C-alpha positions in Angstrom: 2.1 12.4 95.2 0.8 15.9 95.7 -2.9 16.8 95.6 -2.5 19.1 92.5 -0.5 16.7 90.5 -3.0 13.9 91.2 -5.9 16.0 90.0 -4.1 17.3 87.0 -3.0 13.9 85.9 -6.5 12.5 86.3 -8.2 15.3 84.4 -5.6 15.2 81.6 -6.1 11.4 81.3 -9.8 11.8 80.8 -9.6 14.6 78.3 -6.7 13.0 76.5 -8.5 9.7 76.0 -11.6 11.4 74.5 -9.4 12.6 71.6 -7.8 9.2 71.1 -10.9 6.9 70.8 -11.1 5.4 67.3 -14.2 5.8 65.3 -15.1 2.1 65.7 -14.7 2.2 69.5 -12.2 0.8 71.9 -11.8 -2.4 73.8 -11.2 -2.8 77.5 -7.7 -4.1 76.7 -6.9 -1.1 74.6 -8.4 1.2 77.2 -6.1 -0.3 79.9 -3.0 0.1 77.8 -3.9 3.7 77.0 -4.6 4.7 80.6 -1.4 3.4 82.2 -0.8 2.3 85.8 -4.1 3.7 87.2 -6.0 2.6 84.1 -8.0 -0.2 85.8 -9.5 2.0 88.5 -10.1 4.9 86.1 -12.1 2.5 83.9 -14.1 1.4 87.0 -14.9 5.0 87.7 -15.9 5.6 84.1 -18.0 2.4 83.9 -19.9 3.4 87.1 -20.8 6.9 85.8 -23.8 5.9 83.6 -25.6 4.7 86.7 -25.2 8.2 88.3 -26.4 10.3 85.5 -29.1 9.9 82.8 -27.0 8.3 80.1 -29.1 5.6 78.5 -27.1 2.5 77.6 -29.6 -0.4 77.6 -28.2 -3.7 79.1 -25.0 -2.1 80.4 -25.3 -3.2 84.0 -24.1 -6.7 83.4 -21.1 -6.1 81.1 -20.0 -2.9 83.0 -20.5 -4.7 86.3 -18.4 -7.7 85.1 -15.7 -5.3 83.9 -15.6 -3.5 87.3 -15.7 -6.9 89.2 -12.8 -8.5 87.3 -10.7 -5.3 87.4 -11.2 -5.2 91.2 -10.3 -8.9 91.6 -7.2 -8.3 89.4 -6.1 -5.4 91.7 -6.6 -7.5 94.8 -4.3 -10.2 93.5 -2.0 -7.7 91.8 -2.2 -9.3 88.3 -4.8 -9.3 85.5 -7.4 -12.0 85.9 -9.8 -10.6 83.4 -11.4 -13.1 80.9 -10.6 -12.6 77.2 -14.3 -11.8 76.3 -14.3 -8.9 78.8 -10.9 -7.6 77.8 -12.0 -7.7 74.2 -15.5 -6.1 74.9 -15.7 -3.0 72.7 -17.2 0.2 74.0 -18.8 2.1 71.1 -17.2 5.5 70.5 -20.4 7.6 70.9 -21.5 5.9 74.1 -18.0 6.2 75.6 -17.8 9.9 74.7 -21.1 10.5 76.5 -19.8 8.6 79.5 -16.5 10.5 79.6 -18.3 13.8 79.3 -20.6 12.8 82.2 -17.6 11.6 84.3 -15.8 14.9 83.8 -19.0 16.9 84.6 -19.4 14.9 87.9 -15.8 15.3 88.8 -15.9 19.0 88.0 -18.5 19.4 90.7 -16.5 17.3 93.2 -13.0 18.4 92.3 -12.7 21.2 94.9 -13.6 18.8 97.7 -11.1 16.0 96.7 -7.7 15.9 98.3 -5.5 13.4 100.1 -6.8 13.1 103.7 -7.8 10.6 106.3 -5.3 8.3 104.5 -5.8 5.5 107.1 -8.7 4.4 104.8 -6.7 4.6 101.6 -3.2 3.2 102.2 -1.8 -0.2 103.2 -2.3 -3.7 101.7 -5.1 -4.8 104.0 -7.1 -1.6 103.6 -6.7 -1.6 99.8 -7.9 -5.2 99.7 -10.9 -4.4 101.8 -11.8 -1.4 99.7 -11.4 -3.4 96.5 -13.5 -6.2 98.0 -16.3 -3.8 98.6 -16.1 -2.6 95.1 -16.2 -6.2 93.8 -19.3 -6.9 96.0 -21.2 -3.8 94.9 -20.4 -4.6 91.2 -22.0 -8.0 91.8 -25.1 -6.3 93.1 -25.0 -4.0 90.1 -25.3 -7.0 87.7 -28.4 -8.5 89.4 -31.3 -8.1 86.9 -33.8 -6.7 89.3 -36.8 -4.7 88.0 -36.7 -2.4 91.0 -35.8 1.3 91.3 -32.4 2.2 92.6 -30.8 -1.3 92.0 -28.4 0.3 89.4 -27.9 3.7 90.9 -27.1 2.7 94.5 -24.3 0.3 93.6 -23.1 2.8 91.0 -22.7 5.5 93.6 -21.0 3.1 96.0 -18.5 2.1 93.4 -17.9 5.7 92.2 -17.1 7.0 95.7 -15.0 4.1 96.7 -12.9 4.3 93.5 -12.6 8.0 93.6 -11.4 7.9 97.2 -8.9 5.2 96.3 -7.6 7.0 93.3 -7.2 10.4 95.1 -6.2 9.0 98.5 -9.3 10.7 100.0 -10.5 8.8 103.0 -13.6 10.9 103.3 -14.8 9.7 99.9 -13.9 6.1 100.8 -15.9 6.6 104.0 -18.8 7.8 101.9 -18.4 4.7 99.8 -18.6 2.6 103.0 -21.9 4.3 104.0 -23.3 4.0 100.5 -22.3 0.3 100.4 -24.1 -0.3 103.7 -27.2 1.5 102.4 -27.0 -0.5 99.2 -26.7 -3.8 101.1 -29.7 -3.0 103.3 -31.8 -2.0 100.3 -31.0 -5.1 98.3 -31.7 -7.2 101.4 -35.1 -5.6 101.7 -35.7 -6.3 98.0 -35.0 -10.0 98.5 -37.0 -10.2 101.7 -40.1 -8.2 100.7 -40.0 -8.2 96.9 -40.9 -5.3 94.6 -44.3 -4.7 96.2 -42.6 -4.1 99.6 -40.0 -1.8 98.2 -42.6 0.2 96.2 -44.6 0.6 99.5 -41.5 1.8 101.4 -40.7 4.3 98.7 -44.3 5.5 98.5 -44.4 6.0 102.2 -41.1 7.9 102.0 -42.5 10.3 99.5 -45.7 10.7 101.6 -43.5 11.9 104.5 -42.2 14.8 102.4 
């Protein structure tokens, strides 16, 4: 697969789906059918986008996180293991259009940096399972209902970079996903160890340094 072809297909898929979304929304099942072979990972990328940009979709972390988690598990075992309620979860058209627009905006800024490279982190059954396992792990963190800053955005960025690297065979983006997953894990560990007050103090001290 050439770099140009990969980017063109990915861009066309996102633009094409925007024009095909029914007025009453679309289910995860219909989305998967529409997106084709790479549909599951593209959906994960799209579902992670609201946590990177200011798109307000209240209560989205649990259903979106569940969707990402079960798609990741399905990819690991190479067959769909997604419960019916998730497959039939309907994404409202207006919200989905906002997410798709945000996804394309983010990708537009990253596009010139994306290309197949450092493929040792993107190819091979063991590597793929490891990358997908990290995606499943961070989607679990995304679902945790914690009233603490960054507990949505950190897992969202981790998922986004991991999935983008997997989709485009870009090991540098996968490596960035590893780093973000490590930072996310440390941050969540601090939340559980010290609670909200401790995290607020750490963030406040960080701002004070600058």
